[in-house]
C-alpha positions in Angstrom: 4.3 -12.0 -12.5 4.3 -12.8 -16.2 7.5 -12.3 -18.2 5.8 -10.0 -20.7 5.6 -6.6 -19.0 2.8 -4.4 -20.2 4.0 -1.0 -21.5 1.3 1.4 -20.3 2.0 5.1 -20.0 -1.5 6.6 -20.2 -5.1 5.8 -19.2 -6.1 5.7 -22.8 -3.7 2.9 -23.6 -5.1 0.8 -20.7 -8.7 1.5 -21.8 -7.9 0.5 -25.4 -5.9 -2.6 -24.4 -8.6 -4.0 -22.2 -11.6 -3.0 -24.3 -12.1 -6.7 -25.2 -13.6 -8.8 -22.3 -11.7 -11.9 -23.5 -8.4 -10.1 -23.2 -9.4 -9.1 -19.6 -10.1 -12.7 -18.7 -6.9 -14.0 -20.2 -4.9 -11.3 -18.4 -6.5 -12.1 -15.1 -6.0 -15.8 -15.7 -2.3 -15.2 -16.4 -1.9 -13.1 -13.2 -3.7 -15.6 -11.0 -2.2 -18.8 -12.1 0.6 -18.0 -14.6 -1.0 -19.9 -17.3 -1.4 -23.1 -15.3 -4.9 -23.1 -13.8 -5.3 -24.8 -10.4 -8.5 -25.5 -8.5 -9.3 -22.7 -6.0 -10.9 -25.3 -3.7 -8.4 -28.2 -3.6 -5.4 -26.8 -5.5 -5.6 -29.7 -8.0 -3.6 -28.9 -11.2 -5.9 -31.1 -13.4 -8.6 -28.6 -14.5 -10.9 -28.7 -17.5 -12.0 -25.7 -19.5 -15.8 -25.7 -20.1 -17.3 -24.4 -23.3 -19.6 -21.4 -23.0 -19.9 -17.7 -23.3 -18.4 -17.2 -19.8 -15.2 -19.1 -19.5 -15.4 -21.5 -16.6 -13.3 -24.3 -15.2 -14.0 -27.7 -13.6 -11.7 -29.5 -11.3 -11.1 -33.2 -12.2 -10.6 -34.0 -8.5 -13.4 -32.3 -6.5 -15.7 -31.8 -9.5 -16.4 -28.2 -8.5 -16.7 -25.4 -11.1 -15.2 -21.9 -10.8 -14.5 -18.9 -13.0 -11.5 -16.7 -13.2 -13.1 -14.0 -11.0 -14.1 -16.5 -8.2 -12.4 -15.6 -5.0 -11.2 -12.2 -6.2 -12.4 -8.6 -5.6 -14.3 -8.9 -8.9 -16.6 -11.7 -7.7 -20.3 -10.9 -7.9 -19.6 -7.5 -9.3 -21.8 -6.1 -12.2 -19.0 -3.8 -13.2 -17.1 -5.1 -16.3 -13.5 -6.2 -15.9 -12.4 -3.6 -18.4 -13.8 -0.8 -16.1 -12.3 -2.5 -13.0 -8.8 -2.5 -14.7 -9.0 1.1 -15.7 -10.0 2.1 -12.1 -7.1 0.1 -10.7 -4.7 1.9 -13.0 -6.1 5.2 -11.9 -5.8 4.5 -8.2 -2.2 3.2 -8.3 -0.8 5.8 -10.7 -2.4 9.0 -9.3 -0.1 10.5 -6.7 -3.0 11.4 -4.4 -5.4 8.7 -5.5 -9.0 9.5 -6.4 -12.1 10.1 -4.3 -15.3 8.0 -4.6 -17.3 11.0 -5.7 -14.9 11.8 -8.5 -14.7 8.1 -9.5 -18.5 7.8 -9.6 -18.7 10.8 -11.9 -15.9 9.4 -14.2 -17.3 5.8 -14.7 -21.0 6.5 -14.3 -21.9 4.7 -11.1 -23.3 5.8 -7.7 -21.0 7.1 -5.1 -21.7 4.1 -2.9 -20.6 1.7 -5.7 -17.5 3.7 -6.3 -16.7 3.7 -2.6 -17.1 -0.1 -2.4 -14.9 -0.6 -5.5 -12.1 1.6 -4.0 -12.1 -0.3 -0.7 -11.9 -3.6 -2.5 -9.0 -2.3 -4.5 -7.3 -1.1 -1.3 -7.9 -4.6 0.2 -6.1 -6.1 -2.8 -3.2 -3.7 -2.5 -2.5 -4.7 1.1 1.0 -6.2 1.0 2.0 -9.6 2.4 4.0 -10.0 5.6 7.7 -9.2 5.0 9.9 -12.2 4.3 13.1 -10.4 5.5 13.4 -8.0 8.3 14.4 -4.4 7.6 18.1 -3.6 8.3 20.7 -1.0 7.6 19.5 2.5 8.6 15.8 2.4 9.6 13.7 5.4 10.6 10.7 5.2 13.0 8.1 7.8 13.6 4.4 8.2 14.3 1.8 10.6 13.0 -1.8 11.4 13.9 -4.7 11.5 11.5 -7.6 13.8 12.4 -8.8 17.4 12.3 -7.4 20.2 14.5 -9.4 21.0 17.5 -9.0 24.7 17.0 -10.9 24.4 13.6 -13.9 22.6 15.1 -17.2 24.3 16.0 -17.5 25.2 19.7 -20.0 22.4 20.4 -17.7 19.8 18.6 -14.5 20.6 20.4 -12.8 17.7 22.2 -11.3 18.8 25.6 -8.0 17.6 26.9 -6.9 16.5 23.4 -3.5 18.2 23.4 -0.2 16.6 22.6 -0.4 12.8 22.0 -4.0 12.4 22.9 -6.0 9.8 20.9 -9.5 11.1 21.7 -9.9 12.9 18.4 -7.1 11.5 16.3 -5.8 8.1 15.2 -2.1 7.3 15.5 -0.3 5.7 12.5 3.1 4.2 13.1 5.7 4.2 10.3 8.9 2.2 9.8 11.1 3.3 6.9 14.2 1.6 5.6 16.5 4.1 3.9 17.7 3.5 0.3 21.1 2.1 -0.3 23.5 3.3 -3.0 26.7 2.3 -4.7 29.1 4.6 -6.6 30.0 3.3 -10.0 32.0 4.6 -12.9 30.6 4.9 -16.4 31.8 6.6 -19.6 30.9 10.2 -20.1 27.8 10.6 -22.3 29.4 13.4 -24.4 33.1 12.7 -24.0 33.7 8.9 -24.3 37.3 9.2 -23.2 36.3 10.5 -19.8 34.6 8.6 -17.0 32.2 9.9 -14.3 31.2 8.5 -10.9 27.4 8.0 -10.6 25.3 7.0 -7.6 23.2 3.8 -8.4 20.4 2.6 -6.2 20.9 -0.9 -4.9 18.0 -1.0 -2.5 15.0 1.2 -2.8 13.4 2.6 0.3 10.7 0.5 2.1 7.9 1.9 4.1 5.6 0.0 6.5 2.6 1.9 7.9 0.4 0.5 10.7 -2.6 2.0 12.4 -2.1 1.4 16.1 -4.4 1.9 19.1 -1.8 4.1 20.9 1.8 4.9 20.9 2.8 3.3 24.2 6.0 1.2 24.5 4.0 -2.0 24.8 2.3 -1.3 21.4 5.3 -0.1 19.4 8.0 -2.4 20.8 6.6 -5.6 19.3 6.0 -4.0 15.9 9.6 -2.8 15.8 11.1 -6.1 17.0 9.0 -8.0 14.5 10.1 -5.8 11.6 13.6 -4.5 12.2 16.7 -6.7 12.6 18.5 -6.5 16.0 21.6 -4.2 16.0 20.4 -2.2 13.0 20.6 1.6 13.2 17.3 3.1 14.1 16.7 6.9 13.9 13.8 8.4 15.8 12.7 11.7 17.3 13.0 12.6 21.1 9.8 10.8 22.1 10.6 9.0 25.4 9.1 5.7 24.3 11.9 5.1 21.9 14.5 5.1 24.7 13.8 1.4 25.1 15.6 0.8 21.7 19.0 1.6 23.2 19.6 -1.9 24.5 18.9 -3.7 21.2 19.7 -1.2 18.4 22.2 1.5 17.5 19.7 4.2 18.4 20.1 7.7 17.1 17.7 10.3 18.5 17.0 13.6 16.8 15.7 16.3 19.1 13.3 18.4 17.1 12.3 20.5 20.1 15.8 21.9 20.1 15.4 22.5 16.3 17.9 19.8 15.5 17.1 17.7 12.5 20.2 15.5 12.2 22.5 13.7 14.6 25.8 12.5 13.3 24.5 12.6 9.8 21.4 10.7 10.6 17.9 12.1 10.3 14.2 11.0 10.2 13.5 13.1 7.1 12.6 10.1 5.0 9.7 8.9 7.1 8.5 12.4 7.8 8.5 13.0 4.0 6.3 10.0 3.7 3.9 11.4 6.3 3.8 14.7 4.5 2.6 13.0 1.3 0.2 10.8 3.2 -1.4 13.8 5.0 -1.8 15.7 1.7 -3.5 12.7 0.2 -5.9 12.5 3.1 -6.7 16.2 3.2 -6.6 16.9 -0.5 -8.5 13.9 -1.8 -10.5 12.2 0.8 -10.9 15.1 3.3 -12.2 12.8 6.1 -11.3 9.3 6.9 -12.8 7.2 9.7 -10.7 5.2 12.2 -12.4 2.0 11.0 -11.2 2.2 7.4 -7.9 4.1 7.9 -5.7 1.1 7.6 -6.9 0.4 4.1 -6.1 4.0 3.1 -2.6 3.5 4.5 -2.3 0.2 2.6 -3.0 2.0 -0.6 -0.5 4.8 0.2 2.2 2.3 1.2 1.7 0.3 -2.0 2.3 3.4 -4.2 5.2 4.7 -2.0 7.1 1.4 -2.1 6.8 1.2 -5.9 7.6 4.7 -7.0 10.5 3.5 -9.0 8.5 1.1 -11.2 7.2 2.0 -14.6 3.4 2.2 -14.9 3.1 -1.1 -16.7 5.1 -2.9 -14.0 3.1 -1.0 -11.3 -0.2 -2.1 -12.8 0.8 -5.8 -12.9 2.2 -5.7 -9.4 -1.2 -4.7 -8.2 -2.5 -8.1 -9.1 0.0 -10.0 -7.0 -2.7 -10.4 -4.3 -5.7 -10.6 -6.5 -6.9 -13.8 -4.8 -8.6 -11.8 -2.1 -12.3 -10.9 -1.6 -13.8 -8.2 0.5 -17.6 -8.4 0.9 -19.9 -5.5 1.6 -20.9 -7.2 4.9 -17.3 -7.3 6.0 -16.6 -3.7 4.9 -19.5 -2.1 6.8 -19.1 -4.3 9.9 -19.7 -2.0 12.9 -17.2 -3.7 15.1 -14.1 -1.7 15.9 -11.2 -2.1 13.4 -8.8 -4.4 15.2 -6.3 -5.6 12.5 -3.2 -4.5 14.3 -0.8 -7.0 12.6 2.0 -5.8 10.4 0.8 -6.0 6.9 3.6 -5.3 4.5 
Protein backbone atom coordinates (compact mmCIF):
# COMPACT_ATOMS: atom_id res chain seq x y z
CA UNK A 1 0.00 0.00 0.00
CA UNK A 2 1.33 3.49 -0.83
CA UNK A 3 2.65 5.65 1.98
CA UNK A 4 0.20 8.47 1.24
CA UNK A 5 -3.10 7.44 2.80
CA UNK A 6 -6.12 9.00 1.12
CA UNK A 7 -8.30 10.95 3.54
CA UNK A 8 -11.81 10.18 2.36
CA UNK A 9 -14.80 10.52 4.64
CA UNK A 10 -17.69 10.98 2.19
CA UNK A 11 -18.85 9.68 -1.17
CA UNK A 12 -18.69 13.22 -2.58
CA UNK A 13 -14.98 13.47 -1.77
CA UNK A 14 -14.27 10.21 -3.60
CA UNK A 15 -16.30 11.31 -6.61
CA UNK A 16 -14.50 14.66 -6.75
CA UNK A 17 -11.02 13.19 -6.26
CA UNK A 18 -11.42 10.60 -9.05
CA UNK A 19 -13.30 12.84 -11.48
CA UNK A 20 -10.18 12.94 -13.67
CA UNK A 21 -9.49 9.72 -15.61
CA UNK A 22 -5.72 10.30 -15.51
CA UNK A 23 -5.81 10.46 -11.73
CA UNK A 24 -7.72 7.15 -11.70
CA UNK A 25 -5.06 5.52 -13.88
CA UNK A 26 -2.22 6.87 -11.73
CA UNK A 27 -3.90 5.65 -8.55
CA UNK A 28 -4.47 2.16 -9.97
CA UNK A 29 -0.90 2.07 -11.28
CA UNK A 30 0.39 2.99 -7.83
CA UNK A 31 -1.78 0.35 -6.12
CA UNK A 32 -0.76 -2.41 -8.54
CA UNK A 33 2.97 -1.83 -8.80
CA UNK A 34 3.86 0.79 -6.21
CA UNK A 35 5.22 3.10 -8.89
CA UNK A 36 7.54 0.48 -10.45
CA UNK A 37 5.63 -1.08 -13.34
CA UNK A 38 6.44 -4.74 -14.03
CA UNK A 39 5.30 -6.86 -16.95
CA UNK A 40 2.15 -8.83 -16.15
CA UNK A 41 3.28 -11.61 -18.48
CA UNK A 42 6.93 -12.24 -17.53
CA UNK A 43 7.46 -10.01 -14.44
CA UNK A 44 10.24 -8.10 -16.20
CA UNK A 45 10.97 -4.78 -14.51
CA UNK A 46 12.14 -3.07 -17.70
CA UNK A 47 8.95 -1.60 -19.13
CA UNK A 48 8.44 1.28 -21.56
CA UNK A 49 5.54 3.73 -21.45
CA UNK A 50 3.91 4.21 -24.86
CA UNK A 51 2.57 7.53 -26.05
CA UNK A 52 -1.13 7.79 -26.73
CA UNK A 53 -4.49 8.73 -25.29
CA UNK A 54 -4.81 5.48 -23.37
CA UNK A 55 -1.66 4.88 -21.32
CA UNK A 56 -0.13 1.55 -22.29
CA UNK A 57 3.12 -0.20 -21.47
CA UNK A 58 5.47 -2.44 -23.45
CA UNK A 59 7.77 -5.03 -21.96
CA UNK A 60 11.39 -4.85 -23.10
CA UNK A 61 11.78 -8.60 -22.69
CA UNK A 62 8.67 -10.33 -24.10
CA UNK A 63 7.65 -7.31 -26.25
CA UNK A 64 4.02 -7.62 -25.17
CA UNK A 65 1.84 -4.60 -24.52
CA UNK A 66 -0.57 -4.14 -21.62
CA UNK A 67 -2.55 -1.45 -19.86
CA UNK A 68 -3.05 -0.64 -16.21
CA UNK A 69 -6.45 -2.40 -16.17
CA UNK A 70 -5.22 -5.59 -17.87
CA UNK A 71 -5.74 -8.59 -15.61
CA UNK A 72 -7.96 -6.71 -13.14
CA UNK A 73 -11.69 -6.62 -12.49
CA UNK A 74 -11.82 -3.50 -14.68
CA UNK A 75 -10.60 -5.25 -17.85
CA UNK A 76 -12.97 -5.04 -20.85
CA UNK A 77 -15.46 -2.99 -18.85
CA UNK A 78 -17.21 -0.03 -20.52
CA UNK A 79 -17.78 1.52 -17.09
CA UNK A 80 -15.31 4.38 -16.40
CA UNK A 81 -12.75 3.86 -13.64
CA UNK A 82 -14.15 6.87 -11.80
CA UNK A 83 -17.52 5.11 -11.52
CA UNK A 84 -15.86 1.84 -10.52
CA UNK A 85 -13.97 3.54 -7.69
CA UNK A 86 -17.13 5.20 -6.37
CA UNK A 87 -18.95 1.86 -6.41
CA UNK A 88 -16.09 0.15 -4.56
CA UNK A 89 -16.16 2.89 -1.93
CA UNK A 90 -19.91 2.42 -1.53
CA UNK A 91 -19.68 -1.36 -1.15
CA UNK A 92 -16.94 -1.40 1.47
CA UNK A 93 -18.17 1.51 3.59
CA UNK A 94 -21.86 0.64 3.81
CA UNK A 95 -22.51 -1.56 6.82
CA UNK A 96 -25.04 -3.68 4.92
CA UNK A 97 -23.60 -3.26 1.42
CA UNK A 98 -25.84 -2.34 -1.53
CA UNK A 99 -28.11 -4.37 -3.79
CA UNK A 100 -27.68 -4.58 -7.56
CA UNK A 101 -31.11 -3.00 -8.07
CA UNK A 102 -30.21 0.03 -5.96
CA UNK A 103 -26.77 0.33 -7.55
CA UNK A 104 -28.24 0.19 -11.05
CA UNK A 105 -30.54 3.07 -10.15
CA UNK A 106 -27.70 5.09 -8.60
CA UNK A 107 -25.19 4.90 -11.47
CA UNK A 108 -27.56 4.54 -14.44
CA UNK A 109 -26.85 1.00 -15.66
CA UNK A 110 -28.96 -2.14 -15.98
CA UNK A 111 -29.48 -4.43 -13.02
CA UNK A 112 -27.51 -7.18 -14.78
CA UNK A 113 -24.52 -4.86 -15.23
CA UNK A 114 -24.68 -3.75 -11.60
CA UNK A 115 -24.92 -7.38 -10.46
CA UNK A 116 -21.84 -8.31 -12.50
CA UNK A 117 -19.92 -5.31 -11.14
CA UNK A 118 -20.72 -6.21 -7.55
CA UNK A 119 -19.61 -9.81 -7.99
CA UNK A 120 -16.33 -8.71 -9.53
CA UNK A 121 -15.76 -6.42 -6.56
CA UNK A 122 -16.52 -9.29 -4.15
CA UNK A 123 -14.05 -11.43 -6.05
CA UNK A 124 -11.41 -8.74 -5.55
CA UNK A 125 -12.23 -8.45 -1.84
CA UNK A 126 -11.52 -12.13 -1.22
CA UNK A 127 -8.64 -12.17 1.22
CA UNK A 128 -5.46 -14.18 0.72
CA UNK A 129 -4.67 -17.32 2.70
CA UNK A 130 -3.60 -16.54 6.25
CA UNK A 131 0.17 -16.34 6.78
CA UNK A 132 -0.07 -17.02 10.50
CA UNK A 133 -2.51 -19.34 12.21
CA UNK A 134 -5.00 -17.90 14.66
CA UNK A 135 -4.16 -18.29 18.34
CA UNK A 136 -5.17 -17.09 21.76
CA UNK A 137 -8.90 -17.40 22.33
CA UNK A 138 -10.71 -18.55 19.18
CA UNK A 139 -14.45 -19.02 18.76
CA UNK A 140 -15.98 -21.46 16.26
CA UNK A 141 -19.60 -21.63 15.19
CA UNK A 142 -21.72 -22.44 12.17
CA UNK A 143 -24.80 -20.72 10.76
CA UNK A 144 -27.32 -21.65 8.10
CA UNK A 145 -28.40 -19.36 5.28
CA UNK A 146 -31.85 -19.88 3.81
CA UNK A 147 -35.50 -19.12 4.41
CA UNK A 148 -37.61 -20.67 7.14
CA UNK A 149 -39.73 -23.61 6.10
CA UNK A 150 -42.76 -22.30 7.97
CA UNK A 151 -42.78 -19.17 5.79
CA UNK A 152 -42.91 -21.09 2.51
CA UNK A 153 -46.01 -21.73 0.45
CA UNK A 154 -47.45 -25.19 1.02
CA UNK A 155 -46.26 -26.48 -2.37
CA UNK A 156 -42.71 -25.19 -1.76
CA UNK A 157 -42.17 -26.62 1.72
CA UNK A 158 -39.19 -28.94 2.16
CA UNK A 159 -39.95 -31.99 4.28
CA UNK A 160 -37.54 -33.36 6.89
CA UNK A 161 -35.60 -30.11 6.95
CA UNK A 162 -35.54 -29.64 10.72
CA UNK A 163 -32.43 -29.07 12.79
CA UNK A 164 -29.13 -29.20 10.91
CA UNK A 165 -30.60 -30.37 7.61
CA UNK A 166 -28.97 -28.92 4.47
CA UNK A 167 -31.84 -29.57 2.06
CA UNK A 168 -33.06 -25.99 2.04
CA UNK A 169 -30.17 -24.17 3.74
CA UNK A 170 -26.46 -23.65 3.16
CA UNK A 171 -24.08 -23.95 6.13
CA UNK A 172 -21.40 -21.32 6.69
CA UNK A 173 -18.59 -22.04 9.14
CA UNK A 174 -16.96 -19.23 11.08
CA UNK A 175 -13.67 -19.02 12.99
CA UNK A 176 -13.23 -15.89 15.10
CA UNK A 177 -10.09 -14.83 16.96
CA UNK A 178 -10.92 -12.56 19.88
CA UNK A 179 -9.36 -9.15 20.24
CA UNK A 180 -6.42 -8.73 22.61
CA UNK A 181 -5.96 -5.76 24.93
CA UNK A 182 -3.30 -4.14 27.10
CA UNK A 183 -3.92 -1.84 30.05
CA UNK A 184 -1.84 1.34 29.83
CA UNK A 185 -1.63 4.47 31.93
CA UNK A 186 -2.02 7.91 30.42
CA UNK A 187 -2.45 11.47 31.78
CA UNK A 188 -5.98 12.57 32.57
CA UNK A 189 -7.36 14.75 29.78
CA UNK A 190 -8.76 17.35 32.17
CA UNK A 191 -6.51 16.99 35.23
CA UNK A 192 -2.89 16.53 34.01
CA UNK A 193 -1.63 15.64 37.49
CA UNK A 194 -3.76 12.49 37.52
CA UNK A 195 -3.33 9.31 35.50
CA UNK A 196 -5.97 6.89 34.29
CA UNK A 197 -5.77 3.29 33.14
CA UNK A 198 -7.03 2.69 29.63
CA UNK A 199 -7.66 -0.45 27.60
CA UNK A 200 -5.74 -0.40 24.29
CA UNK A 201 -6.32 -2.89 21.49
CA UNK A 202 -3.13 -4.76 20.55
CA UNK A 203 -4.78 -7.26 18.20
CA UNK A 204 -8.04 -6.60 16.41
CA UNK A 205 -10.50 -9.49 16.02
CA UNK A 206 -10.15 -11.68 12.94
CA UNK A 207 -13.05 -13.50 11.30
CA UNK A 208 -12.81 -16.27 8.71
CA UNK A 209 -16.02 -17.37 6.98
CA UNK A 210 -16.27 -20.43 4.78
CA UNK A 211 -19.22 -21.94 2.94
CA UNK A 212 -19.10 -25.69 3.57
CA UNK A 213 -21.07 -28.62 2.11
CA UNK A 214 -22.02 -29.88 5.58
CA UNK A 215 -21.06 -29.59 9.24
CA UNK A 216 -19.69 -33.08 9.75
CA UNK A 217 -16.45 -33.66 11.63
CA UNK A 218 -14.59 -34.71 8.47
CA UNK A 219 -15.44 -31.31 6.93
CA UNK A 220 -14.86 -28.97 9.87
CA UNK A 221 -11.80 -30.65 11.39
CA UNK A 222 -9.39 -29.87 8.49
CA UNK A 223 -10.57 -26.25 8.40
CA UNK A 224 -9.95 -25.79 12.11
CA UNK A 225 -6.56 -27.53 12.07
CA UNK A 226 -5.47 -25.51 9.05
CA UNK A 227 -6.47 -22.22 10.65
CA UNK A 228 -5.98 -22.46 14.44
CA UNK A 229 -2.74 -23.22 16.26
CA UNK A 230 -2.68 -26.42 18.30
CA UNK A 231 -3.22 -25.93 22.06
CA UNK A 232 -5.06 -22.64 21.56
CA UNK A 233 -8.28 -22.05 23.48
CA UNK A 234 -11.33 -22.79 21.34
CA UNK A 235 -14.84 -21.86 22.44
CA UNK A 236 -17.83 -23.57 20.79
CA UNK A 237 -21.42 -24.46 21.52
CA UNK A 238 -22.57 -27.93 22.59
CA UNK A 239 -22.68 -29.41 19.06
CA UNK A 240 -21.26 -32.95 19.36
CA UNK A 241 -18.92 -32.55 16.37
CA UNK A 242 -16.74 -30.17 18.39
CA UNK A 243 -15.91 -32.86 20.97
CA UNK A 244 -13.09 -33.97 18.68
CA UNK A 245 -11.22 -30.77 19.63
CA UNK A 246 -10.62 -31.91 23.22
CA UNK A 247 -7.45 -33.84 22.33
CA UNK A 248 -5.65 -30.97 20.56
CA UNK A 249 -7.06 -27.74 22.01
CA UNK A 250 -8.13 -26.22 25.30
CA UNK A 251 -11.78 -26.69 24.39
CA UNK A 252 -14.49 -24.72 26.19
CA UNK A 253 -18.07 -25.71 25.42
CA UNK A 254 -21.02 -23.38 26.11
CA UNK A 255 -24.32 -25.24 26.44
CA UNK A 256 -26.95 -22.96 24.93
CA UNK A 257 -29.68 -25.55 25.40
CA UNK A 258 -29.32 -25.07 29.14
CA UNK A 259 -29.47 -21.29 28.63
CA UNK A 260 -25.80 -20.94 29.52
CA UNK A 261 -23.89 -18.40 27.46
CA UNK A 262 -20.50 -18.41 29.20
CA UNK A 263 -18.19 -21.07 30.67
CA UNK A 264 -15.40 -19.97 33.01
CA UNK A 265 -15.61 -16.51 31.49
CA UNK A 266 -15.46 -17.79 27.90
CA UNK A 267 -18.30 -17.31 25.42
CA UNK A 268 -18.98 -17.54 21.70
CA UNK A 269 -20.70 -14.15 21.61
CA UNK A 270 -18.13 -12.67 19.21
CA UNK A 271 -18.75 -15.05 16.33
CA UNK A 272 -22.50 -15.04 17.01
CA UNK A 273 -22.46 -11.25 16.82
CA UNK A 274 -20.78 -11.59 13.41
CA UNK A 275 -23.51 -14.00 12.25
CA UNK A 276 -26.15 -11.55 13.43
CA UNK A 277 -24.66 -8.81 11.26
CA UNK A 278 -24.23 -11.20 8.33
CA UNK A 279 -27.85 -12.36 8.46
CA UNK A 280 -29.13 -8.79 8.62
CA UNK A 281 -27.06 -7.95 5.54
CA UNK A 282 -28.52 -10.91 3.65
CA UNK A 283 -32.12 -10.36 4.69
CA UNK A 284 -32.11 -6.58 4.65
CA UNK A 285 -30.17 -5.90 1.44
CA UNK A 286 -29.99 -8.94 -0.81
CA UNK A 287 -33.13 -10.80 0.41
CA UNK A 288 -32.17 -13.98 -1.44
CA UNK A 289 -28.71 -15.47 -2.08
CA UNK A 290 -28.02 -18.66 -4.03
CA UNK A 291 -25.67 -21.38 -2.80
CA UNK A 292 -23.53 -20.88 -5.88
CA UNK A 293 -22.60 -17.27 -5.08
CA UNK A 294 -22.87 -17.33 -1.28
CA UNK A 295 -19.10 -17.54 -0.74
CA UNK A 296 -18.57 -14.24 -2.53
CA UNK A 297 -21.11 -12.55 -0.28
CA UNK A 298 -19.29 -13.94 2.76
CA UNK A 299 -15.99 -12.67 1.29
CA UNK A 300 -17.43 -9.17 1.14
CA UNK A 301 -18.78 -9.35 4.68
CA UNK A 302 -15.52 -10.78 6.03
CA UNK A 303 -13.53 -8.00 4.39
CA UNK A 304 -15.63 -5.28 6.03
CA UNK A 305 -15.78 -7.03 9.40
CA UNK A 306 -12.01 -7.48 9.70
CA UNK A 307 -11.34 -3.84 8.82
CA UNK A 308 -13.91 -2.05 10.95
CA UNK A 309 -11.13 -0.25 12.81
CA UNK A 310 -9.70 1.37 9.66
CA UNK A 311 -10.51 4.87 8.52
CA UNK A 312 -12.42 5.11 5.25
CA UNK A 313 -9.40 6.18 3.23
CA UNK A 314 -7.33 3.26 4.53
CA UNK A 315 -10.26 0.92 3.96
CA UNK A 316 -10.60 2.07 0.36
CA UNK A 317 -6.92 1.53 -0.39
CA UNK A 318 -6.87 -1.88 1.29
CA UNK A 319 -9.59 -3.00 -1.13
CA UNK A 320 -7.02 -2.77 -3.94
CA UNK A 321 -4.53 -5.14 -2.32
CA UNK A 322 -5.83 -7.96 -4.55
CA UNK A 323 -6.75 -5.92 -7.59
CA UNK A 324 -4.75 -8.28 -9.85
CA UNK A 325 -7.73 -10.59 -10.21
CA UNK A 326 -10.26 -10.95 -12.96
CA UNK A 327 -13.66 -12.62 -12.92
CA UNK A 328 -15.26 -13.12 -16.33
CA UNK A 329 -18.98 -13.39 -16.96
CA UNK A 330 -18.51 -16.96 -18.20
CA UNK A 331 -16.88 -17.94 -14.91
CA UNK A 332 -19.54 -16.13 -12.90
CA UNK A 333 -22.58 -17.77 -14.49
CA UNK A 334 -20.99 -21.21 -14.77
CA UNK A 335 -23.71 -23.72 -13.93
CA UNK A 336 -21.37 -26.12 -12.16
CA UNK A 337 -21.84 -26.42 -8.41
CA UNK A 338 -19.77 -23.98 -6.36
CA UNK A 339 -16.91 -26.10 -5.03
CA UNK A 340 -14.31 -23.67 -3.72
CA UNK A 341 -14.09 -25.11 -0.21
CA UNK A 342 -10.60 -23.84 0.63
CA UNK A 343 -10.02 -21.36 3.40
CA UNK A 344 -9.80 -17.93 1.79
CA UNK A 345 -8.81 -15.40 4.33
